[in-house]
N, C-alpha and C positions, 0 to 999 in steps of 0.2 A: 526595485529597491535593493540596496546593498544588504548582502548577508553578513553574518558575524564573521565568517572566514575571509571575507573579502578585504579587510582592513591590511593595508600595505604601507607600513611606516619603517623608518629607519631603526626604530627601538626593537623590532621583532628580529632583526639580523643578529648575526654573530658580533659584528662591531658595536652593534647596539647595546650589547651587554658587557663587552670587554673594556670598552673606553669609559663608562662611568665607574666600572670596578677600579680601574687605575686611577683615575681623577678623583673619586671618592676616598681612596685609600691614601692618596698624597694630601688631601685636605684634612683627613682625620689625623695623620701623623703631624701635620703642621700646627693643628689647634692643640694637640697634646703638648707641643713643644712650647707654645704660648703660655699654657697653663703652667707648665714645669717652671718657666723662667719667672713668671708672676709670682708663684708660690715660694719659689727660692729666693727671689729679691725681697720678700716681706715689705714692699713698699705700698702702703695702703692709701692709694690716691683714687680719685674719681675715674680717671682713664683707666687704671688697672682693674678697678672694679668692673665697669661696663664691658671692657674687653675680655675679661675672665667669663663673665656670663655669656657673651657672644660666642666665645671659642668653646665653652662647655656644651652650649647647644649645638654648635657646629660639629663637635666631636661625635655626637649621637647621630646627627643629621647625615653627616658624611659616611659614618658606618652604615647607616640604613641603605643609603644609595650605593655603597660598595658591594652589598650583597645582592643587589639587582633582582634577578629572577629566583634565586634559591629559595627564599621564604614563600613563594607563590605556591597554590595548591597544584599537586602532580597532575590533576585533570584540568588544568587551566584551558580556557577555550580558545585562547589566542595562539598562534603559532610561533611562540618565542623560540629562538634558536638556543637560549641559554637553558640550563637545566633547572628544574624545579623539584624540591623535595619537601615542601611544606603543605600546609592546609589553610583554611579560612582564618583560623586563629593566628597563625604566624605572619600571614599576610597582613591581617589587621594590625598586628604589633608593630610591623615594619612601617606601615602607612602611618600609624599613629606617631611613632617616634619622628619620623620625617616631617609631618605636619606640624607637630608642636616645635620641634627644633627650629624649623623654617620661620614659623611664625614669630617666635620669640626672638631669633636672630634678626629678623628684618626690624622689629621694633627696637632692638638695642642698637641698631645702626642709626636710627632716628634719635634715640637717646643721647648717643655720642656726639652728633652733630648739634644737637640742642646745647649740649655742654659747651662745645666750641664756640657756639654763637653767643651764649650767656656771658663766659668770661672774657672773650676777645671785644665784642662789640658792646655789650650791654654792662660790662665792668662788675658782673656779679661775682662777690668773693667766693673763693674755693669752699670755705666752711659753711657759708650761706647755701650754696648749691648742693653741698653734702647733705644738710640737715632738712632742707625744705623742698627741694626739687628733686634730687635725685630718688629718694625713697618713693615718691608718687609715681615717677616714671618707671622705675623697677617693678613696682607693684602692678600697675597697668600693663606693663610689657609682659609680664609673666602669667598674671592671672586670667586676663582676657583670652589668650589662645587657649589655655587649659579648659576654661568654662566652655567656650564655643565648640572646641574640637571634640571634647567628650560628650557634651549634651546633644550636639546635632550629627556628627560624623559616626561615632561609635554606636550610639543608641539606634540609629537608622541604618546601620550596616552599610555605610557609604565608602568604606576603606576596602578597595578591591583591585585586582589587575586591571590595566588599562592599555590599550594600544598605542597611547600616545605618552607612555613613561616606560622606562626599562625597570621600574620598581612599583610596588603597590602604593597607590595614591587615592585620593578621594576622586571616586567616579562610580557611576551605577555599573552594574555587572549583568548583562552586556552593556557596553558603552552607551548605545542609543536606545535602551530598553523603555526609557521614559519619553522618547521622542515620538510623537503622533506621525511622524513621517516614516517611521520604520515599524509598522504594525506587526511584522513578523518576529520581532525580537520581544521575548517575554523576560522580564526581571527575575534573575536568580537571587540577586541580593541588591539592596539600595532601592526598592521601589519607592516611588514618590520623587525621586530626582535628587542630584546633588547641587542643584542649581543654587538653593539658598547658601549653602556652604561655600560653594565656589565664589559667589558673590561676596561674601563676607572676606574670604581669603583674598581676593582680587582688591577689595576695598582697604584691607589691611596693608598690602603691599603699596598701593596707591597712595594711601595716606602717608606711609613712610617716605615714599619718593616725593611726594609734594613737600613733606617737611624738609627732606634733604635738599631739594632744589631751592626752597625759600632761604634755609639756613645757609647754604653756600652762596647764594646770591648776595645776602646781606654781609657774609664775611668777606667775600671778595671785593665788594664795595668798600667795606671798611679798610681792608689792606691797600686798595688802590689809593685811597685818600692818605693813608700813611706813606705809602711809596711816593705819591706826588709831592707831599709836604717834605719828605726827606730829601728828595732830588732838588726841589727849590731851594731849600735851606743850604744844601751842599753847594750849589750853583752860586748862591748869593755870598756864602763864605769865601768861595774861590774868587769871585769877582771883586770882593772888598767892600760889597754893599752892605754887609752885616757887620756892625760895629761890635768889637770885642771888649767885653768889661773884665776879662781875666787875662792873665799872663799867657804866653805862648805855650807853655808846657801844659797848663791846666786846660786850654783849649783843646789841645791834642787829646788829653785824657778824656775830655767831655765829648769829644767827636767819637773816640773809641767806644764809649759806653753807648752812645746813640747808634753806632754801628751795630753793636752787639745786640741790642734790644731789637733793632730793625731786623737783623738776621734771624733772631729767634721767632718774632712775628712771622717773618716769611716762611720759616721752616714750618711752623704749626699750621699756617694757611695751607702750605702744600701737602701737609699731612692730612688735613680735613678733605682736601680736595682729592687725594689718593683713594682714601676710604669711599668717597663718593663715587669715583670711577670703579672701584671694586665691586660697589653695590650694583651699579648699572650693568657691568659685565656679567654679574652673576645672575640678576633677577630679571633682566630685560627679556630673556628667552622664554620663561614660563609665562611672562605677561603675554607675550606676542603669541604663544602656541595656542592660547585658549580665545583668540580674537575670531569669532565666527560670524557668519553671515547666511541668511537663507539664499538658496539659489532658485533658478527658474522652475525646476521641477518639484519644489516644495521641500527638498531635503536641506540639510544644514551643512555648510562647508567651512572648514577652519582655513581661513584665507591665507594666513602666514604659517600656522603651525603644520599644514600639509606640504610645506616647501622642504624638501630633503635637507638642504643647506641649513636652514632654521634649526631641524631636528638634530643635525650633527653638532651645530654650535651648541645647543642646549645640553647635550650629554658631555661636551667637553668642558664647558665654562660653568655651568650651574652648580656642579659639586665642588668647585674650587674656592669657595668663600674663606675657608680656613687657610688656605695656601696664600691667597692674596693678603689677608690680614697678616700672616707672618712676615711676609715680604716688607710690609710698611711698618710692623712693629720693630722688626730687626734694623731697618734702614734708619730708623728715628734714634734708636738707642746707639747705633754706630755713630751717627752724627753727633750725638751728645758726648761720647767717648772722645771722639777726635776733636771736638771743640774744646775740650778741656785738657787735652794732652796730645803730645806728638807720637801717635802710635798708627800703624798701618791698619788696613781694614781687616787682614786676618787676625791680627792680635786684639782688635776690638770685638771681632766676632766669638774669638776664643774666649775673652772676658765675659760675655753675654751668656754663652752657654754654660760655662764651668764656674763662673763666679758672678753671679746676677746681682748680688747685693752690693757689689763694687760700681756697678753702672749708675752714674748720676740721673736724677730724676729732674725732668724739665717741668718747672712749676709755671703753669700758664698764668697763675694768680699774680705773679711778679709783674706781668704787662699791665694789670690793672692798678698797680701802685707806683710804677715808675713811668714817667713821661720821658719818652725816648729823645725828645729834642728840647727839654728844659731841665737840666740836671744841675742847676746852680746850687739848690738845696744840700746837693752832696758833695759839692767841691770842696768845703773846708775840711770834710772828713778824708777825702782823697788827697788833697794837698798835704796835709800833715802826715798822711802814710807815705807818700812819696818823698817827702824829706827825710823821713827815717830810713827810706830804702836806698838813698842816693850814695850813702857811704858804702853800701855793699856791692859786691860785683854781680852783674846780672847772670841768671843761672844759664848754664848750657852756652855761654857766650853771646847770648841774644843782646841787642842794643836796648837801651831804656825803654824806648817807645814799644819795642816788640815784647819786652817783659812786661810792661802794663797790659798789653793786649792780652796776653795769657794769664793776668793776674786773676786772683779769686774775685775781685769785685766786679770785673767785667762779666765773669761767669757766676755771679751771685745768684741768679735763678736757678742754678744747679744745686740740688739739695743733697749734701753728703752727710753721712753720719761720721763723727771722728774716727770711729773705729774703721770705717769703710775707706777714709782718705788714705790711712796708712797702708792698707793692704792694696789699695789701688795703685800706690806709688810702686809697689813691688811689680806690678804688672807693665808699668810705663817705664820702669828702669830709672826712676828719678824720684825727688821729694817733692810732694805737693806743697804749694804755697797756701793752700786754702786754709788751713787751720790756724795759721799764724795771722793771716790777715783778718779771718772771721773774728779772733780773739780781739784784734785791735779795733775793728769795726764795733764789736759789742761794747768795748769799753768806752768808745767815743759816744755811742748812743746812751749809754748808762749815765755818763757825765752830762 
């Protein structure tokens, strides 16, 4: 039988505590930046609220991981190369923060993809999702991990050092003390086993993963249908098979609007896919680490978790959820800024970090109200606006078609406050046409 001291994993080495310290710190800083941008932008959207909760939880989770072995008891029985200055209480606090933050963050990932699926495919209006669906998902996503973690893990003393993690987590102490195959190991803490808690945590991650897979499958199928329809319509228009009921200029503007809506749908679909990929890259390693199977001699072996490469990938990628979220979050906002104005990536990034309120908000709900390939109901408003603009010189030397492409109607799914539009113009070095056209559009709709 293996003794306590015979555990030989990557987590016990110097690199096993240095790598998660670095990656956890990077993720912690990244989540703090997301929270800062959201709070400074003061844009109260479903996307921002869900991502705020996710980043807030990751902020604590990453901090707990970054501490690695420091909160562990000074007399920890495993030969960690990292220093330990804590006791059972500090170790339990670290493990509790990690377990709570991880569970809530996983469920918030599922909530975010349910939101994408609801508004993109099932046409649920933003205000209905905010009032009827979001509160339920947030309540369940926060309350369930709190109840289960405190009632099961804390009361049963199941948060302890483990040879399969560089930080305190849910495990018996020693690790195999509840396993009949290891009769020489007597439980110091966690007698009765962490099996039930680990099953519930695995079930939570698996449920979130299934939700994400189903959501992404439906979203991709939805987008593929739009993409195929868009290409077919473009091909028919190019071949002359599609009759035109409007003049050439109106057709061009109609096509520009369709392209704009198609691009927005594509970008949001890619954004959802990127969050899904970030979730897999972060959480696939913990799931694989605890896949175990009995061996011929009656002991239990972690089939994949005992592979050194898997252990290395776990300490590298598992703490980086916040970093991945920041990359996706900033990427989308840079796209929004560059879509509405001619600025480079550096200028867009500067605006995001130092003037978050000037960044446009992509309203997914606009996709549920505008048909990308049937815009005849809007053409009268567009035509009258174009006639009023023909007498004016196109801004920045752009031709008429390019000017319309950058007009505010094409970008009407970008939600600006009037005060933000003026300050945003200072960043881009020009005047925004948004406020004038939104006033014209409002007058047309009122009449």
